[in-house]
N, C-alpha and C positions, 0 to 999 in steps of 0.2 A: 544449558542451552535453552532459548526461547525461540519459538516459532512463531512467526506472524505471518498469517495468510491474506492476501488482497483480493476479495471477491466481489464482483459485481456481475449481476446476470443481464445487466443494460450495457452495450456498448456504449463508448464516448463519456464514461463517467471519470476519466483520469485515472485509471487504474495502475496503468505503468508508470506514469510520471509520478504518482505517489511512491511506487514502489522504488523507483530508481533514485529518488531523492530521500526516503528513509535510509537506503542503504549507504548512499554517500553521507549523510548526516551521522548515522552510527559508525560508520570506519572515521571520520573525521574526529570523533570521540574516542578513539583507540578501542572500540568494541569489534570483535573479530567477527567479522559479518559475510555470510553467503548470500547471493540472490539466486534463487531457482526460477528460470522462466518456463512456465506450463503452457503458455500460449502457443499454439502451432505457427502463430504470424512472428513470434521472436522478437518482438519489437525492444523487450530489455536487454536480449542477449546481443541484438544489433547495435544497440546504443552503446553497451560496454565495448564492444568491438571497435566502435569508432574512435574511443577515449585513446590519449597517448598512452603510449607502453607503460610507462612507470605509473600512471594512475588507473589503470584498469582494477576493476574489483574481481572478487572470486564470484565468477557467474556461470552457471550451467543452465543449458538448454536441455529439455527432458520432457518425457511423458508422464503422465499421473500414475501409471504404473511403476514408475522408477522412483517414484517421491520418497516412499519409506525407507529404502535402501541409501537413497543419497542423504537422507536425514541420519542415518546412522553412521554413515562415512563422514559426515560434518561433525558429528557430535565425537566421534573418535577422533577426529583431526584438531580439536580442540576450539570449534567455532563457538562464540558465544550467541551467536544471533541468526537466524536463517530467515530471509524474507522469500516468501511464494507468490508470484504473480501468476495469475490463472486467466483462463480463456473466459470470455464471455458468453452466455448461452449453451453451457456445458453444466449440467447438473451433477453429473458424475464426477468430472473432474473436482468442481467445486465441494463436493461431498468428501472426496478423498482428502483435500487438502485442510478442509475443516475439523475433520476428524484427527488429524495429525497435529494440528495447531494449538497452541496456547492461546492465541487471540486471532479473532478475524476481523479485518477491519473492511468495512463496506463503505467505499467513496461514492459519493452521491451529489448532484447537482441540485440546487433548491428548486427543482421544476415538478410540474403535476405528474409527468409522465414518469419521471424518474424516481419521484417518490412512492408511486404505485409499485415499482420494479423490486424496490427493497423487499417485499413481503416474500417473495420466493427463495431469495438469500436467507432471509431471517428463518424460514420452513426447516432450511437444510442445518442451520446452527442450532435451531432448538431440538433437532433428532440427533445430532451429534454432542448435544448440551455443551458446546464450546463458548468461551466469552465472546460476545460479539458487540462492536460499537460502528454507528455510522459515522462517517467523515463527511462534513458538509464540505464541498469542493468546487472550485471555479464558479464562487459565489459574486454575484455584481455587486456594486454598491447599493446601499439603501437597505429597506428592513427585510427582504426577502429571506434571507438565510435565517434571521432570528426566527421568522414567522415558521420556516419549515423546520426549525429546531423545536419550537413549540408543540407544532403538530406532531412531530416523531415521538416526543416525549410524553404527550397526552395516549399515545397507544402503547408506553412501557417500553420504549427502545432506547438504549443508551447511546448517546451522542458526545461524541469527543467535543470539549470545550474550545479548543481552538479552531476557527473557521479558517479555511484555505480560500483566499479570493483568486478570482480571475486577473490574473497579472501577465503581461508581455514577456516578463523575466522567464516564466516558466517554458514557454516556446522558444524563446532566442536561446535560451542555454541547451536545450537538449537537441537543438538542430546539429552541433558539431560534439557530440559526447560529452557536455558538460552538464552541471547541476546549478543551481542557482548560487550555492554557496561559490562556485568557481567562475560564474558569469558575473556577479554582483555581490560580493561576499557582504557589503553593508547595506544592502538594499531590504525593501519591506518583505520579499517573497522569502529571503534566506531567514529573516528573523521569524517569520511563519513558520517554517520548517523545524526552525530550533525549538521554538515554543511547542509544536504539536508533537515531536519527538519527546520532549521533555514529558510530557503528558503521558506518552506511550510507555517510557521507562519506568513511570510511577505506577501505571496498571500492570505492568509485569515484574515490578521489583527488580528492574536490570540494573 
C-alpha cells in the first residue's frame, strides 16, 4: 500500500481539488483507493457525500491523531493507495501526514506568495525525510508556470513534470460531486490528470 499526503501551508492552492481528482483517477484504473480528509472544513468528504450512491469513494473524515490507525485499517482491508488531504496552516497535522506518507505532493500556484509559502512545507518534509514534489497547479496560459518550475528547480526542489492548468472544467465538475473525468471525459483537464497520475505512479512504483 502506498500513501500520498497532499500538503500546502497556504490556502487556495487547490489541495482538495487535487486530492479528489487523484482518488477518482486511481479508482478508474482499478486501484483500490481510500481518501482520508484531515481538513476540519471537510471539503473532500462533503464532495464525496454529494456523489451518486453508486459512485461514492471510500472516504473518511478524521483528525490527525486517528491517521496512523486508519492507515493500518486500510492496509488490512487491502487498499492499494491512500490519499490524505490535509488542512492548510497546520504544521502538526502536516508533520504527522508527512511522516506516515511515501510521497508528499505540494500543490502550488505559480505566483510569488505561493512560491514563498513552499519553504515551510519543505522544512516539514526534510525533517521527516519523506519524498516530496511540488505540483504546479492552476497555471495560467503563458510562460509563468515554466518560470516557476525553473525557479524551484534552481533551489533543488523536485517539481512534477505535468503542469495542471487553470481550467473551468475543474470548478464545474466538483460543484455536484464529479471529477473532470466524469464531467468532460475527453477534455484537456481529464488528460492532464491522467498524465499527472501516470507520473505519480512511476514515482511510487504503483
